[in-house]
mmCIF file of the N, C-alpha and C atoms, coordinates in Angstrom:
data_MODEL
# 
_entry.id   MODEL 
# 
loop_
_atom_site.group_PDB 
_atom_site.id 
_atom_site.type_symbol 
_atom_site.label_atom_id 
_atom_site.label_alt_id 
_atom_site.label_comp_id 
_atom_site.label_asym_id 
_atom_site.label_entity_id 
_atom_site.label_seq_id 
_atom_site.pdbx_PDB_ins_code 
_atom_site.Cartn_x 
_atom_site.Cartn_y 
_atom_site.Cartn_z 
_atom_site.occupancy 
_atom_site.B_iso_or_equiv 
_atom_site.pdbx_formal_charge 
_atom_site.auth_seq_id 
_atom_site.auth_comp_id 
_atom_site.auth_asym_id 
_atom_site.auth_atom_id 
_atom_site.pdbx_PDB_model_num 
ATOM 1   N N  . MET A 1 1  ? 69.893 79.084 104.056 1.00 0.00 ? 1  MET A N  1 
ATOM 2   C CA . MET A 1 1  ? 70.646 77.866 104.291 1.00 0.00 ? 1  MET A CA 1 
ATOM 3   C C  . MET A 1 1  ? 72.105 78.203 104.299 1.00 0.00 ? 1  MET A C  1 
ATOM 4   N N  . THR A 1 2  ? 72.829 77.434 105.058 1.00 0.00 ? 2  THR A N  1 
ATOM 5   C CA . THR A 1 2  ? 74.292 77.568 105.118 1.00 0.00 ? 2  THR A CA 1 
ATOM 6   C C  . THR A 1 2  ? 74.868 76.869 103.909 1.00 0.00 ? 2  THR A C  1 
ATOM 7   N N  . HIS A 1 3  ? 76.164 77.098 103.640 1.00 0.00 ? 3  HIS A N  1 
ATOM 8   C CA . HIS A 1 3  ? 76.826 76.430 102.556 1.00 0.00 ? 3  HIS A CA 1 
ATOM 9   C C  . HIS A 1 3  ? 76.865 74.921 102.797 1.00 0.00 ? 3  HIS A C  1 
ATOM 10  N N  . ASP A 1 4  ? 77.074 74.478 104.053 1.00 0.00 ? 4  ASP A N  1 
ATOM 11  C CA . ASP A 1 4  ? 77.049 73.066 104.319 1.00 0.00 ? 4  ASP A CA 1 
ATOM 12  C C  . ASP A 1 4  ? 75.685 72.439 104.087 1.00 0.00 ? 4  ASP A C  1 
ATOM 13  N N  . GLU A 1 5  ? 74.652 73.130 104.437 1.00 0.00 ? 5  GLU A N  1 
ATOM 14  C CA . GLU A 1 5  ? 73.279 72.620 104.157 1.00 0.00 ? 5  GLU A CA 1 
ATOM 15  C C  . GLU A 1 5  ? 73.029 72.550 102.634 1.00 0.00 ? 5  GLU A C  1 
ATOM 16  N N  . LEU A 1 6  ? 73.512 73.574 101.919 1.00 0.00 ? 6  LEU A N  1 
ATOM 17  C CA . LEU A 1 6  ? 73.351 73.561 100.456 1.00 0.00 ? 6  LEU A CA 1 
ATOM 18  C C  . LEU A 1 6  ? 74.120 72.411 99.822  1.00 0.00 ? 6  LEU A C  1 
ATOM 19  N N  . ILE A 1 7  ? 75.297 72.157 100.332 1.00 0.00 ? 7  ILE A N  1 
ATOM 20  C CA . ILE A 1 7  ? 76.089 71.027 99.795  1.00 0.00 ? 7  ILE A CA 1 
ATOM 21  C C  . ILE A 1 7  ? 75.411 69.717 100.049 1.00 0.00 ? 7  ILE A C  1 
ATOM 22  N N  . THR A 1 8  ? 74.773 69.560 101.195 1.00 0.00 ? 8  THR A N  1 
ATOM 23  C CA . THR A 1 8  ? 74.009 68.321 101.524 1.00 0.00 ? 8  THR A CA 1 
ATOM 24  C C  . THR A 1 8  ? 72.871 68.155 100.485 1.00 0.00 ? 8  THR A C  1 
ATOM 25  N N  . VAL A 1 9  ? 72.147 69.222 100.204 1.00 0.00 ? 9  VAL A N  1 
ATOM 26  C CA . VAL A 1 9  ? 71.082 69.137 99.216  1.00 0.00 ? 9  VAL A CA 1 
ATOM 27  C C  . VAL A 1 9  ? 71.664 68.818 97.827  1.00 0.00 ? 9  VAL A C  1 
ATOM 28  N N  . ALA A 1 10 ? 72.751 69.501 97.440  1.00 0.00 ? 10 ALA A N  1 
ATOM 29  C CA . ALA A 1 10 ? 73.341 69.300 96.143  1.00 0.00 ? 10 ALA A CA 1 
ATOM 30  C C  . ALA A 1 10 ? 73.792 67.871 95.967  1.00 0.00 ? 10 ALA A C  1 
ATOM 31  N N  . ARG A 1 11 ? 74.296 67.258 97.021  1.00 0.00 ? 11 ARG A N  1 
ATOM 32  C CA . ARG A 1 11 ? 74.725 65.797 96.943  1.00 0.00 ? 11 ARG A CA 1 
ATOM 33  C C  . ARG A 1 11 ? 73.579 64.954 96.473  1.00 0.00 ? 11 ARG A C  1 
ATOM 34  N N  . THR A 1 12 ? 72.354 65.199 96.866  1.00 0.00 ? 12 THR A N  1 
ATOM 35  C CA . THR A 1 12 ? 71.199 64.365 96.460  1.00 0.00 ? 12 THR A CA 1 
ATOM 36  C C  . THR A 1 12 ? 70.963 64.441 94.981  1.00 0.00 ? 12 THR A C  1 
ATOM 37  N N  . HIS A 1 13 ? 71.426 65.528 94.357  1.00 0.00 ? 13 HIS A N  1 
ATOM 38  C CA . HIS A 1 13 ? 71.195 65.674 92.888  1.00 0.00 ? 13 HIS A CA 1 
ATOM 39  C C  . HIS A 1 13 ? 72.343 65.124 92.081  1.00 0.00 ? 13 HIS A C  1 
ATOM 40  N N  . THR A 1 14 ? 73.386 64.569 92.715  1.00 0.00 ? 14 THR A N  1 
ATOM 41  C CA . THR A 1 14 ? 74.527 64.023 91.943  1.00 0.00 ? 14 THR A CA 1 
ATOM 42  C C  . THR A 1 14 ? 74.483 62.503 91.826  1.00 0.00 ? 14 THR A C  1 
ATOM 43  N N  . VAL A 1 15 ? 73.527 61.858 92.499  1.00 0.00 ? 15 VAL A N  1 
ATOM 44  C CA . VAL A 1 15 ? 73.501 60.414 92.565  1.00 0.00 ? 15 VAL A CA 1 
ATOM 45  C C  . VAL A 1 15 ? 73.455 59.765 91.169  1.00 0.00 ? 15 VAL A C  1 
ATOM 46  N N  . ASP A 1 16 ? 72.691 60.296 90.307  1.00 0.00 ? 16 ASP A N  1 
ATOM 47  C CA . ASP A 1 16 ? 72.502 59.667 88.960  1.00 0.00 ? 16 ASP A CA 1 
ATOM 48  C C  . ASP A 1 16 ? 73.496 60.144 87.908  1.00 0.00 ? 16 ASP A C  1 
ATOM 49  N N  . PHE A 1 17 ? 74.382 61.023 88.268  1.00 0.00 ? 17 PHE A N  1 
ATOM 50  C CA . PHE A 1 17 ? 75.321 61.556 87.276  1.00 0.00 ? 17 PHE A CA 1 
ATOM 51  C C  . PHE A 1 17 ? 76.091 60.462 86.516  1.00 0.00 ? 17 PHE A C  1 
ATOM 52  N N  . PRO A 1 18 ? 76.685 59.494 87.208  1.00 0.00 ? 18 PRO A N  1 
ATOM 53  C CA . PRO A 1 18 ? 77.455 58.454 86.430  1.00 0.00 ? 18 PRO A CA 1 
ATOM 54  C C  . PRO A 1 18 ? 76.625 57.777 85.351  1.00 0.00 ? 18 PRO A C  1 
ATOM 55  N N  . LYS A 1 19 ? 75.392 57.412 85.742  1.00 0.00 ? 19 LYS A N  1 
ATOM 56  C CA . LYS A 1 19 ? 74.537 56.694 84.847  1.00 0.00 ? 19 LYS A CA 1 
ATOM 57  C C  . LYS A 1 19 ? 74.009 57.596 83.718  1.00 0.00 ? 19 LYS A C  1 
ATOM 58  N N  . LEU A 1 20 ? 73.529 58.828 84.057  1.00 0.00 ? 20 LEU A N  1 
ATOM 59  C CA . LEU A 1 20 ? 73.021 59.682 83.038  1.00 0.00 ? 20 LEU A CA 1 
ATOM 60  C C  . LEU A 1 20 ? 74.099 60.245 82.057  1.00 0.00 ? 20 LEU A C  1 
ATOM 61  N N  . SER A 1 21 ? 75.294 60.453 82.556  1.00 0.00 ? 21 SER A N  1 
ATOM 62  C CA . SER A 1 21 ? 76.354 61.031 81.735  1.00 0.00 ? 21 SER A CA 1 
ATOM 63  C C  . SER A 1 21 ? 77.174 59.974 81.034  1.00 0.00 ? 21 SER A C  1 
ATOM 64  N N  . GLY A 1 22 ? 77.153 58.731 81.525  1.00 0.00 ? 22 GLY A N  1 
ATOM 65  C CA . GLY A 1 22 ? 78.028 57.704 80.966  1.00 0.00 ? 22 GLY A CA 1 
ATOM 66  C C  . GLY A 1 22 ? 79.462 57.864 81.438  1.00 0.00 ? 22 GLY A C  1 
ATOM 67  N N  . GLU A 1 23 ? 79.667 58.687 82.437  1.00 0.00 ? 23 GLU A N  1 
ATOM 68  C CA . GLU A 1 23 ? 81.004 58.932 83.008  1.00 0.00 ? 23 GLU A CA 1 
ATOM 69  C C  . GLU A 1 23 ? 81.048 58.308 84.405  1.00 0.00 ? 23 GLU A C  1 
ATOM 70  N N  . PRO A 1 24 ? 81.642 57.104 84.519  1.00 0.00 ? 24 PRO A N  1 
ATOM 71  C CA . PRO A 1 24 ? 81.662 56.387 85.823  1.00 0.00 ? 24 PRO A CA 1 
ATOM 72  C C  . PRO A 1 24 ? 82.393 57.157 86.921  1.00 0.00 ? 24 PRO A C  1 
ATOM 73  N N  . TRP A 1 25 ? 83.303 58.023 86.523  1.00 0.00 ? 25 TRP A N  1 
ATOM 74  C CA . TRP A 1 25 ? 84.063 58.767 87.554  1.00 0.00 ? 25 TRP A CA 1 
ATOM 75  C C  . TRP A 1 25 ? 83.291 59.925 88.143  1.00 0.00 ? 25 TRP A C  1 
ATOM 76  N N  . ALA A 1 26 ? 82.132 60.294 87.568  1.00 0.00 ? 26 ALA A N  1 
ATOM 77  C CA . ALA A 1 26 ? 81.355 61.442 87.981  1.00 0.00 ? 26 ALA A CA 1 
ATOM 78  C C  . ALA A 1 26 ? 80.507 61.084 89.219  1.00 0.00 ? 26 ALA A C  1 
ATOM 79  N N  . ASN A 1 27 ? 81.195 60.853 90.308  1.00 0.00 ? 27 ASN A N  1 
ATOM 80  C CA . ASN A 1 27 ? 80.492 60.431 91.543  1.00 0.00 ? 27 ASN A CA 1 
ATOM 81  C C  . ASN A 1 27 ? 81.076 61.163 92.769  1.00 0.00 ? 27 ASN A C  1 
ATOM 82  N N  . GLN A 1 28 ? 80.373 61.054 93.878  1.00 0.00 ? 28 GLN A N  1 
ATOM 83  C CA . GLN A 1 28 ? 80.800 61.763 95.084  1.00 0.00 ? 28 GLN A CA 1 
ATOM 84  C C  . GLN A 1 28 ? 82.103 61.185 95.690  1.00 0.00 ? 28 GLN A C  1 
ATOM 85  N N  . GLU A 1 29 ? 82.375 59.930 95.431  1.00 0.00 ? 29 GLU A N  1 
ATOM 86  C CA . GLU A 1 29 ? 83.601 59.377 95.994  1.00 0.00 ? 29 GLU A CA 1 
ATOM 87  C C  . GLU A 1 29 ? 84.842 59.883 95.265  1.00 0.00 ? 29 GLU A C  1 
ATOM 88  N N  . THR A 1 30 ? 84.725 60.179 93.965  1.00 0.00 ? 30 THR A N  1 
ATOM 89  C CA . THR A 1 30 ? 85.829 60.659 93.187  1.00 0.00 ? 30 THR A CA 1 
ATOM 90  C C  . THR A 1 30 ? 85.946 62.193 93.296  1.00 0.00 ? 30 THR A C  1 
ATOM 91  N N  . LEU A 1 31 ? 84.851 62.881 93.250  1.00 0.00 ? 31 LEU A N  1 
ATOM 92  C CA . LEU A 1 31 ? 84.862 64.358 93.248  1.00 0.00 ? 31 LEU A CA 1 
ATOM 93  C C  . LEU A 1 31 ? 84.757 64.848 94.676  1.00 0.00 ? 31 LEU A C  1 
ATOM 94  N N  . THR A 1 32 ? 85.875 64.918 95.364  1.00 0.00 ? 32 THR A N  1 
ATOM 95  C CA . THR A 1 32 ? 85.896 65.264 96.786  1.00 0.00 ? 32 THR A CA 1 
ATOM 96  C C  . THR A 1 32 ? 86.168 66.730 97.058  1.00 0.00 ? 32 THR A C  1 
ATOM 97  N N  . LYS A 1 33 ? 86.543 67.549 96.098  1.00 0.00 ? 33 LYS A N  1 
ATOM 98  C CA . LYS A 1 33 ? 86.731 68.937 96.306  1.00 0.00 ? 33 LYS A CA 1 
ATOM 99  C C  . LYS A 1 33 ? 85.367 69.617 96.039  1.00 0.00 ? 33 LYS A C  1 
ATOM 100 N N  . ILE A 1 34 ? 84.735 70.120 97.095  1.00 0.00 ? 34 ILE A N  1 
ATOM 101 C CA . ILE A 1 34 ? 83.380 70.650 97.004  1.00 0.00 ? 34 ILE A CA 1 
ATOM 102 C C  . ILE A 1 34 ? 83.421 72.115 97.414  1.00 0.00 ? 34 ILE A C  1 
ATOM 103 N N  . THR A 1 35 ? 82.837 72.977 96.583  1.00 0.00 ? 35 THR A N  1 
ATOM 104 C CA . THR A 1 35 ? 82.798 74.377 96.839  1.00 0.00 ? 35 THR A CA 1 
ATOM 105 C C  . THR A 1 35 ? 81.348 74.892 96.637  1.00 0.00 ? 35 THR A C  1 
ATOM 106 N N  . ALA A 1 36 ? 80.888 75.698 97.602  1.00 0.00 ? 36 ALA A N  1 
ATOM 107 C CA . ALA A 1 36 ? 79.558 76.334 97.477  1.00 0.00 ? 36 ALA A CA 1 
ATOM 108 C C  . ALA A 1 36 ? 79.815 77.798 97.116  1.00 0.00 ? 36 ALA A C  1 
ATOM 109 N N  . LEU A 1 37 ? 79.302 78.214 95.983  1.00 0.00 ? 37 LEU A N  1 
ATOM 110 C CA . LEU A 1 37 ? 79.414 79.607 95.546  1.00 0.00 ? 37 LEU A CA 1 
ATOM 111 C C  . LEU A 1 37 ? 78.113 80.334 95.759  1.00 0.00 ? 37 LEU A C  1 
ATOM 112 N N  . ASP A 1 38 ? 78.182 81.619 96.050  1.00 0.00 ? 38 ASP A N  1 
ATOM 113 C CA . ASP A 1 38 ? 77.010 82.439 96.063  1.00 0.00 ? 38 ASP A CA 1 
ATOM 114 C C  . ASP A 1 38 ? 76.778 82.879 94.640  1.00 0.00 ? 38 ASP A C  1 
ATOM 115 N N  . ALA A 1 39 ? 75.610 82.524 94.110  1.00 0.00 ? 39 ALA A N  1 
ATOM 116 C CA . ALA A 1 39 ? 75.336 82.762 92.679  1.00 0.00 ? 39 ALA A CA 1 
ATOM 117 C C  . ALA A 1 39 ? 73.922 83.311 92.517  1.00 0.00 ? 39 ALA A C  1 
ATOM 118 N N  . VAL A 1 40 ? 73.687 83.811 91.312  1.00 0.00 ? 40 VAL A N  1 
ATOM 119 C CA . VAL A 1 40 ? 72.383 84.337 90.955  1.00 0.00 ? 40 VAL A CA 1 
ATOM 120 C C  . VAL A 1 40 ? 72.005 83.729 89.586  1.00 0.00 ? 40 VAL A C  1 
ATOM 121 N N  . ALA A 1 41 ? 70.763 83.346 89.449  1.00 0.00 ? 41 ALA A N  1 
ATOM 122 C CA . ALA A 1 41 ? 70.275 82.873 88.168  1.00 0.00 ? 41 ALA A CA 1 
ATOM 123 C C  . ALA A 1 41 ? 69.477 84.042 87.535  1.00 0.00 ? 41 ALA A C  1 
ATOM 124 N N  . VAL A 1 42 ? 69.831 84.334 86.278  1.00 0.00 ? 42 VAL A N  1 
ATOM 125 C CA . VAL A 1 42 ? 69.163 85.405 85.569  1.00 0.00 ? 42 VAL A CA 1 
ATOM 126 C C  . VAL A 1 42 ? 68.326 84.739 84.453  1.00 0.00 ? 42 VAL A C  1 
ATOM 127 N N  . SER A 1 43 ? 67.019 85.070 84.401  1.00 0.00 ? 43 SER A N  1 
ATOM 128 C CA . SER A 1 43 ? 66.123 84.452 83.470  1.00 0.00 ? 43 SER A CA 1 
ATOM 129 C C  . SER A 1 43 ? 65.731 85.409 82.321  1.00 0.00 ? 43 SER A C  1 
ATOM 130 N N  . PHE A 1 44 ? 65.727 84.901 81.113  1.00 0.00 ? 44 PHE A N  1 
ATOM 131 C CA . PHE A 1 44 ? 65.309 85.674 79.931  1.00 0.00 ? 44 PHE A CA 1 
ATOM 132 C C  . PHE A 1 44 ? 64.156 84.920 79.315  1.00 0.00 ? 44 PHE A C  1 
ATOM 133 N N  . GLU A 1 45 ? 62.972 85.536 79.203  1.00 0.00 ? 45 GLU A N  1 
ATOM 134 C CA . GLU A 1 45 ? 61.869 84.860 78.566  1.00 0.00 ? 45 GLU A CA 1 
ATOM 135 C C  . GLU A 1 45 ? 60.870 85.863 77.900  1.00 0.00 ? 45 GLU A C  1 
ATOM 136 N N  . ASN A 1 46 ? 59.948 85.273 77.156  1.00 0.00 ? 46 ASN A N  1 
ATOM 137 C CA . ASN A 1 46 ? 58.953 86.065 76.416  1.00 0.00 ? 46 ASN A CA 1 
ATOM 138 C C  . ASN A 1 46 ? 57.691 85.266 76.452  1.00 0.00 ? 46 ASN A C  1 
ATOM 139 N N  . ASP A 1 47 ? 56.542 85.925 76.618  1.00 0.00 ? 47 ASP A N  1 
ATOM 140 C CA . ASP A 1 47 ? 55.264 85.225 76.708  1.00 0.00 ? 47 ASP A CA 1 
ATOM 141 C C  . ASP A 1 47 ? 54.893 84.466 75.397  1.00 0.00 ? 47 ASP A C  1 
ATOM 142 N N  . GLN A 1 48 ? 55.513 84.843 74.298  1.00 0.00 ? 48 GLN A N  1 
ATOM 143 C CA . GLN A 1 48 ? 55.178 84.192 72.999  1.00 0.00 ? 48 GLN A CA 1 
ATOM 144 C C  . GLN A 1 48 ? 56.046 82.937 72.746  1.00 0.00 ? 48 GLN A C  1 
ATOM 145 N N  . HIS A 1 49 ? 56.936 82.612 73.650  1.00 0.00 ? 49 HIS A N  1 
ATOM 146 C CA . HIS A 1 49 ? 57.819 81.443 73.412  1.00 0.00 ? 49 HIS A CA 1 
ATOM 147 C C  . HIS A 1 49 ? 57.722 80.509 74.629  1.00 0.00 ? 49 HIS A C  1 
ATOM 148 N N  . PRO A 1 50 ? 57.801 79.197 74.381  1.00 0.00 ? 50 PRO A N  1 
ATOM 149 C CA . PRO A 1 50 ? 57.593 78.185 75.430  1.00 0.00 ? 50 PRO A CA 1 
ATOM 150 C C  . PRO A 1 50 ? 58.794 77.963 76.310  1.00 0.00 ? 50 PRO A C  1 
ATOM 151 N N  . LYS A 1 51 ? 59.966 78.498 75.964  1.00 0.00 ? 51 LYS A N  1 
ATOM 152 C CA . LYS A 1 51 ? 61.136 78.244 76.787  1.00 0.00 ? 51 LYS A CA 1 
ATOM 153 C C  . LYS A 1 51 ? 61.817 79.540 77.202  1.00 0.00 ? 51 LYS A C  1 
ATOM 154 N N  . LYS A 1 52 ? 62.722 79.412 78.176  1.00 0.00 ? 52 LYS A N  1 
ATOM 155 C CA . LYS A 1 52 ? 63.470 80.561 78.623  1.00 0.00 ? 52 LYS A CA 1 
ATOM 156 C C  . LYS A 1 52 ? 64.964 80.215 78.714  1.00 0.00 ? 52 LYS A C  1 
ATOM 157 N N  . ILE A 1 53 ? 65.801 81.253 78.652  1.00 0.00 ? 53 ILE A N  1 
ATOM 158 C CA . ILE A 1 53 ? 67.231 81.044 78.826  1.00 0.00 ? 53 ILE A CA 1 
ATOM 159 C C  . ILE A 1 53 ? 67.581 81.420 80.263  1.00 0.00 ? 53 ILE A C  1 
ATOM 160 N N  . MET A 1 54 ? 68.333 80.560 80.964  1.00 0.00 ? 54 MET A N  1 
ATOM 161 C CA . MET A 1 54 ? 68.827 80.805 82.279  1.00 0.00 ? 54 MET A CA 1 
ATOM 162 C C  . MET A 1 54 ? 70.375 80.918 82.247  1.00 0.00 ? 54 MET A C  1 
ATOM 163 N N  . ILE A 1 55 ? 70.848 81.983 82.932  1.00 0.00 ? 55 ILE A N  1 
ATOM 164 C CA . ILE A 1 55 ? 72.265 82.213 83.009  1.00 0.00 ? 55 ILE A CA 1 
ATOM 165 C C  . ILE A 1 55 ? 72.631 82.227 84.523  1.00 0.00 ? 55 ILE A C  1 
ATOM 166 N N  . LEU A 1 56 ? 73.615 81.448 84.910  1.00 0.00 ? 56 LEU A N  1 
ATOM 167 C CA . LEU A 1 56 ? 74.036 81.394 86.330  1.00 0.00 ? 56 LEU A CA 1 
ATOM 168 C C  . LEU A 1 56 ? 75.376 82.118 86.471  1.00 0.00 ? 56 LEU A C  1 
ATOM 169 N N  . LEU A 1 57 ? 75.362 83.142 87.298  1.00 0.00 ? 57 LEU A N  1 
ATOM 170 C CA . LEU A 1 57 ? 76.558 83.972 87.497  1.00 0.00 ? 57 LEU A CA 1 
ATOM 171 C C  . LEU A 1 57 ? 77.008 83.953 88.963  1.00 0.00 ? 57 LEU A C  1 
ATOM 172 N N  . GLU A 1 58 ? 78.311 84.028 89.231  1.00 0.00 ? 58 GLU A N  1 
ATOM 173 C CA . GLU A 1 58 ? 78.828 84.177 90.541  1.00 0.00 ? 58 GLU A CA 1 
ATOM 174 C C  . GLU A 1 58 ? 78.340 85.566 91.011  1.00 0.00 ? 58 GLU A C  1 
ATOM 175 N N  . ARG A 1 59 ? 77.727 85.590 92.180  1.00 0.00 ? 59 ARG A N  1 
ATOM 176 C CA . ARG A 1 59 ? 77.047 86.843 92.654  1.00 0.00 ? 59 ARG A CA 1 
ATOM 177 C C  . ARG A 1 59 ? 78.033 88.027 92.780  1.00 0.00 ? 59 ARG A C  1 
ATOM 178 N N  . GLU A 1 60 ? 79.148 87.824 93.395  1.00 0.00 ? 60 GLU A N  1 
ATOM 179 C CA . GLU A 1 60 ? 80.036 88.974 93.667  1.00 0.00 ? 60 GLU A CA 1 
ATOM 180 C C  . GLU A 1 60 ? 80.794 89.490 92.451  1.00 0.00 ? 60 GLU A C  1 
ATOM 181 N N  . SER A 1 61 ? 81.279 88.564 91.647  1.00 0.00 ? 61 SER A N  1 
ATOM 182 C CA . SER A 1 61 ? 82.139 88.989 90.507  1.00 0.00 ? 61 SER A CA 1 
ATOM 183 C C  . SER A 1 61 ? 81.370 89.063 89.171  1.00 0.00 ? 61 SER A C  1 
ATOM 184 N N  . GLY A 1 62 ? 80.229 88.401 89.086  1.00 0.00 ? 62 GLY A N  1 
ATOM 185 C CA . GLY A 1 62 ? 79.528 88.301 87.790  1.00 0.00 ? 62 GLY A CA 1 
ATOM 186 C C  . GLY A 1 62 ? 80.100 87.265 86.867  1.00 0.00 ? 62 GLY A C  1 
ATOM 187 N N  . LYS A 1 63 ? 81.074 86.490 87.341  1.00 0.00 ? 63 LYS A N  1 
ATOM 188 C CA . LYS A 1 63 ? 81.733 85.467 86.528  1.00 0.00 ? 63 LYS A CA 1 
ATOM 189 C C  . LYS A 1 63 ? 80.739 84.391 86.079  1.00 0.00 ? 63 LYS A C  1 
ATOM 190 N N  . PHE A 1 64 ? 80.771 84.082 84.771  1.00 0.00 ? 64 PHE A N  1 
ATOM 191 C CA . PHE A 1 64 ? 79.863 83.058 84.225  1.00 0.00 ? 64 PHE A CA 1 
ATOM 192 C C  . PHE A 1 64 ? 80.130 81.731 84.840  1.00 0.00 ? 64 PHE A C  1 
ATOM 193 N N  . ILE A 1 65 ? 79.021 81.009 85.239  1.00 0.00 ? 65 ILE A N  1 
ATOM 194 C CA . ILE A 1 65 ? 79.126 79.685 85.781  1.00 0.00 ? 65 ILE A CA 1 
ATOM 195 C C  . ILE A 1 65 ? 78.500 78.669 84.797  1.00 0.00 ? 65 ILE A C  1 
ATOM 196 N N  . ALA A 1 66 ? 77.286 78.958 84.332  1.00 0.00 ? 66 ALA A N  1 
ATOM 197 C CA . ALA A 1 66 ? 76.577 78.007 83.447  1.00 0.00 ? 66 ALA A CA 1 
ATOM 198 C C  . ALA A 1 66 ? 75.409 78.712 82.773  1.00 0.00 ? 66 ALA A C  1 
ATOM 199 N N  . SER A 1 67 ? 74.926 78.060 81.731  1.00 0.00 ? 67 SER A N  1 
ATOM 200 C CA . SER A 1 67 ? 73.679 78.545 81.058  1.00 0.00 ? 67 SER A CA 1 
ATOM 201 C C  . SER A 1 67 ? 72.913 77.340 80.571  1.00 0.00 ? 67 SER A C  1 
ATOM 202 N N  . TRP A 1 68 ? 71.597 77.489 80.425  1.00 0.00 ? 68 TRP A N  1 
ATOM 203 C CA . TRP A 1 68 ? 70.771 76.411 79.947  1.00 0.00 ? 68 TRP A CA 1 
ATOM 204 C C  . TRP A 1 68 ? 69.456 76.999 79.400  1.00 0.00 ? 68 TRP A C  1 
ATOM 205 N N  . LEU A 1 69 ? 68.827 76.230 78.527  1.00 0.00 ? 69 LEU A N  1 
ATOM 206 C CA . LEU A 1 69 ? 67.507 76.536 77.971  1.00 0.00 ? 69 LEU A CA 1 
ATOM 207 C C  . LEU A 1 69 ? 66.506 75.591 78.618  1.00 0.00 ? 69 LEU A C  1 
ATOM 208 N N  . MET A 1 70 ? 65.401 76.128 79.125  1.00 0.00 ? 70 MET A N  1 
ATOM 209 C CA . MET A 1 70 ? 64.478 75.281 79.806  1.00 0.00 ? 70 MET A CA 1 
ATOM 210 C C  . MET A 1 70 ? 63.052 75.705 79.566  1.00 0.00 ? 70 MET A C  1 
ATOM 211 N N  . PRO A 1 71 ? 62.047 74.821 79.774  1.00 0.00 ? 71 PRO A N  1 
ATOM 212 C CA . PRO A 1 71 ? 60.654 75.232 79.615  1.00 0.00 ? 71 PRO A CA 1 
ATOM 213 C C  . PRO A 1 71 ? 60.323 76.275 80.672  1.00 0.00 ? 71 PRO A C  1 
ATOM 214 N N  . LYS A 1 72 ? 59.424 77.181 80.307  1.00 0.00 ? 72 LYS A N  1 
ATOM 215 C CA . LYS A 1 72 ? 58.916 78.143 81.290  1.00 0.00 ? 72 LYS A CA 1 
ATOM 216 C C  . LYS A 1 72 ? 58.038 77.436 82.274  1.00 0.00 ? 72 LYS A C  1 
ATOM 217 N N  . ASN A 1 73 ? 57.914 77.987 83.476  1.00 0.00 ? 73 ASN A N  1 
ATOM 218 C CA . ASN A 1 73 ? 56.996 77.441 84.473  1.00 0.00 ? 73 ASN A CA 1 
ATOM 219 C C  . ASN A 1 73 ? 55.584 77.620 84.004  1.00 0.00 ? 73 ASN A C  1 
ATOM 220 N N  . PRO A 1 74 ? 54.735 76.588 84.173  1.00 0.00 ? 74 PRO A N  1 
ATOM 221 C CA . PRO A 1 74 ? 53.340 76.771 83.798  1.00 0.00 ? 74 PRO A CA 1 
ATOM 222 C C  . PRO A 1 74 ? 52.654 77.879 84.664  1.00 0.00 ? 74 PRO A C  1 
ATOM 223 N N  . LYS A 1 75 ? 51.738 78.544 84.053  1.00 0.00 ? 75 LYS A N  1 
ATOM 224 C CA . LYS A 1 75 ? 51.063 79.653 84.802  1.00 0.00 ? 75 LYS A CA 1 
ATOM 225 C C  . LYS A 1 75 ? 49.895 79.126 85.548  1.00 0.00 ? 75 LYS A C  1 
# 
């Protein structure tokens, strides 16, 4: 996908941000500076634990973008 196509998909995931976050300014009309980064998600998990750690890094520089803990995918 191109960066423009990825931005279009990403926009669909921002619709509920004002409601979910309680931040009315967190919307597409206010946040008009949009950047698509090439990134990689690195997953850390173990079969004995129900969750995994995900780390999102900028692909070229390795700069930290985000991290989160999430359930593992069902097998």
